[in-house]
N, C-alpha and C positions, 0 to 999 in steps of 0.2 A: 610926165614926168620926165627930171635930169636926175640921175645926178654921178657919180666918180667911184669906185673901188677900187680896193688894192684887186690885184686877177688872185692869190692864194688865195682869203677869205668867198670871194665871190667862189673859187673852185673848191673852197675846203665845203663848203653853205651848198651847195650841187649837191655836192654829194651824200650830203648829210638830208635832206628833201628824198631822194633820188631812188631810198630803198621806198615808200609810198607809193609813187608810180606805178601807172596801172600799168602792165604787161598785153595783157589780154582783157576786151576791155568792149562792150555793148557801148561807151559811153568814148568816145574819141578824145575830147575835154581832158580827164582825169590820165594823160599822155604827157598833159601840160601842166609845164610849174606856175605858180600862180606868182608873178613876184610885187610885188609892192611899198610902197614906203609908210614908216609907221613912227611917227617921232621922233625925227634928224636920220633913222636904221632902219636899209631899204630891209625886210619880211620875205621870204621866202616862203613860198610854202607846195604843199602836194598830199595827196589824198586819190584811194582805189575805192572811199569809201568803210574799207571798214579798217585801214587805218588811216591818221593825219597826222607828217612831221609835218614841224612852220619853229624856224630859224631864224637868229637876225646877227645880219650885224653890222659892223660896222665902214655908213660912207658917209659923203659928201651929197650932201640934198639937196637939189637944186630949187625944183618943181614937184607939185605930190603928183601923185598918182597910182596906176597899180596895171599889166594884162598882164598874161597871160601864154606864157610856148614854150615849142616841145623838147620837153626837160631832155633828153636826147641827148641834142641836137646841137642840144644849149651848155650842155657839159661836153661834151669832143670836143665842143669849139670851146671854151672859158677852158678849162682844160692845154690844150694847149699853148695856151700864147703862152708871152713872153712876163717872169713876175713883175711887171710894170702898176702902172695904174689903170682899168681899165676905164672906158667917160659908155651911159649909160643912158639913151635918148628913145622915147617912145615915138613912133612915126602913128602919123594920122594915114597916109597914101601912100604904101599902101601900109594896112594896120599890123605892129610890128616892134622889133628893138634894134636902133641903129649900136652897133659897137666898135671903138676906138681900142686898140692896146696898142702903143710905140706903132709902127708903121705895118698891121693888121688890121681891117677890116672887116664890118661883120651885115648884112641886113638878113634878121631869122622872120618871119611870115608868125605872126601873132590870134592873138582874137582876145573879145572885152574879158575884164576881168566880171561884166556882171553873168558872165557866161558859167563863172570855171561852180563846182557847187559846192556848196558854202562849206568851212571850214565850221568845226563842233569844236565849239567851247565849254567848259566846264567851271564854272562859276561858285557853284554851290555843289556841299553834300559833305559826307567824311573824309577826311584829310589825314591823311600817314606819313612817317619817313622813314627810312631807314638809311642806319648808312650805305654806301656804293657802294665796295666789296662786300658785307654781307649780301646785298640784294645782287651781285653780278655772280658771286657763289652761290644764289640760290634759284639758281636761275639755270647755271649752267651743271645746275647737281638733277633738274626736274627732266627742263624742258624736253630735251631729246627724246623723252619719254609718255610723249603723246602725239597719239594718232601723229599721220598724215594726210588723212585721207577721210572727207568728209561724210562717211556714210551713217559716225555718230558726232555729230557736231562736239558734242562733251568731252568728246573721249578729246579734239584736238586743242583743248584749251585748258590753262591750271587753274584747281582749285584753288585762292587763297579762301586764309579763314584769319577773323586777327581778334582777338583779345585779349588787353589791358596793353601791355611789353610784349606778348605772347605773337608772332603768327605763323604761320605750318602756309605751302607751297606743296601737292599734287596731282602728280598726273601719269594716268596709266591710258594702254592702247590696246586691253585687254590680252597683252602677251606680259605683262611688268608692272611693274608698280614705284613709282619715286618719292617720297614721304621725304622733304624736308622743313627744320624746326629750327628756328630762330631769334631773336630778341629786336623791336622795333625800339626807336632815336626815341622815340617818345608814345606816350601810352595814345592808344587812342582813347575819341569821346563813349562811341559805343559800338555790341558787339559786329564786323564783320565777316559780309560769307562769299564770292560772287565769285564769275572762268571768263579770268580773260584766254584773249587767245595765245596759243606758246608765242606765235611768230611776234608777236605786240609783244613783248617783255624779252623776244631774241632780237629786237630789234632794239629794247632798253638796253637792256645787256652791251649792245656796241658801239650806245653811242654814250655809257657812263666813262669809256675815255680814263683821264687822272681828276677825275674830279674833287674834290674832300669835302663839300656838304653835303649834308643829308639827300637825298633826292624824295620829295613828299607826292605821292599822289591822291589823287580827290576819286571819288566815288561818287556818280549822281545819288539825290538821295530813290530816282527811281532806277537803281541798280542797270541802267543802258547803257554807261558810260563809265570808260575811266583816264585821265589827266595824270600824268605823267611829267612831274615839270624838273628838268636840269640844267647847269649851266646854259647857259644861251637856248636851249632847246626845252619845245613843247611837245607831244607824244600823246595825242591821244585816238583811244581805241573802239571803240564796239565792244561789250561784254557778250556773252555768250549765254540763251534765257536755256532753262534744264538742271534737270536735276543730273549732278553729279555723285559716282558711285561712291558706294558710305565706303572708303578705303578703308577705314580703322579696321571693320569685318574682313579684310583679306588680309593682314599682316598673321601672319601667324604668331600664335602668343606662346607655342613647348619647342622644342627638337629633342629629335632622338641620338640625333650625332652632327659632335659643330667639329669644324675645323678649319685652324687660324694658321695663314700665311704671310711673307711678304706678296706683297704687292703687284713690283716692279716685278718677278719669277713668274708670277700667275699669269700674268699681263704675257709678259712676252713667250708664257708658253701655250696660251690662248691662240697667241695671234700667229704660232708657229701647226695648232692645229687648223685655224681656220684654214689655210695651207689647201689645203686634202678637204677639209666640212663642204668648200663652196660646193664641188662635185655632189657629196651626199648629204643635202637640204641641210646644209649650214648646222651639223651636230656635231657636238663638243662633249664626251664619253666621260662622265669624272668620277674618280673611282680613291674613293679617302680608306686608311685605313692602319693601325699600329702596328707599329715597329718594335720600339726596346720601352716601354713603361710609355710616362704620357707623350714621347716624342713619336715619328708615322712620317706617313708619306702620302701625297696629290699624288696618283695617276693623272696623266690630262691624256686625250688619245679621239681622233678621228678617223675616217679611211673615209674611201670612196671607192664602190668594187668595182671599177675599172682602171682607175688611175695606180691606186694601191693605201699606203694605210702609215700613222705614224700613231706614238705616242711619245711623252715624255713624263718628265719623275720631279715634281721638288719637294725640299722640304716642308714639313708638315706638323703641328701641334693637335690630336688628335682627339674625341676624346666623346665616348658614347657604341658601346661595341663593340666587336670585330672589324665591318668594313660599313660602310655605306655605299651607294650610289645613285647616280641621276642625271641625262645629258638635258642639256642644254641650245637655244642656241646659239651658234658662236661670236654672231654680232652680234646682241644685245648682251653676254656674259663679258664684252669687248668693250662698250659701250659702257656699262660700270663704271670696271675695275679701272678703265682712265679719268674716272671724274673722284673718284674715292679717295685716291692720288697717296703719296709712299706712307711708308707705314708694313703696317701686319694688319689684315681683311681679315675678318669670318667667316665664312660658309655655314649655315644655318639647315638642316635638312632632319625628316623627318622620312618619308619611300620614296621612291622614284616618281610612282603618279604625285606624288602633292607638289605644289611650289618650294623652292627654295630661297631662301633670306642673305643676302651680302649687308656687310657693314664694315667699317671700319671703326679697328680697335681702336683709334684716343679722337671716335667725331658720334658719337651718341646724337648729336642729331639730323642722323639724318642713317633711313633703312632703306634696301630695295628688295620685294621681291622678283621673283623671274618665275610665273609659270617653265613645268618640263618637260621635252622632247620626248616620244616613249617610241622606245628600243628594245629592241633583242638586245640581252645582255648573254 
């Protein structure tokens, strides 16, 4: 293999696939990146056996070929080079890559491309397309609510449902539930339901960048893999097998009290309370009450037994009885308020021991349910 390309293109390509490089693994070659030529372009691929990322960059190919090289070493070396042309040659003895750029050169030991795990391909299945901004918004609203450990693998994924032009993303970790509904760019031919790892969707979100064209994803007929196709990048992920909780049953249909507040004020008060909550099991107490007529107030407080306590108050519109009380984990509350964005948000509650529901007043596509913390009032 012999080719040349621009340093900035190669550096960008390596950073794209780098997130799929295995970190801790029993298969050392998955810490490498696969470098190959593909129709007069340079193709870079990496996989940790759960997710695979491939990207193509422009190059002047003189001789076809393929080889693998340590991803971290190659990435760090290329990123340190000046922004000029890089000449890349595959060497037989010792096997590896010879790189030259301006007055810098290096030899990096590599391994045969045949030893690299096959990069999965998805060539047939149900195809759906979605606008990049809508997909980014959907991922940001639900991915943080997925479980981060794998004691229950389905909870580390995001449930995706598609019917006609409608799609739904749902994530739950046992303590909270996030559900986001929006429209596809084009209708799907058949109803579709699968669970994709949250990490895979977060990588898709990271790579959307400034893309304008709709993003295509294709699910294999066996529902074992999903392919996301972006501009010059393909991401293939294994799908999670199992039964996702029936999330629609977890969303309370009624409430006894509803408080509407400004998101910015609510988030600021929550972050302030979380300073004390850190040493108090992360508990933030919320108490809403009516003041005069339709207006009201929301008290946000927290305490740490050995350190002290704090209390904040913000204006609110309150409906339902004299007052309502509920306590949440401060991290969970701050994270959902952060994604709800500017404007008014509603908190709907029934009892202090029942889940609370948060929604954006101007955004009916998103609902978030948080389990309460049990406290002495």
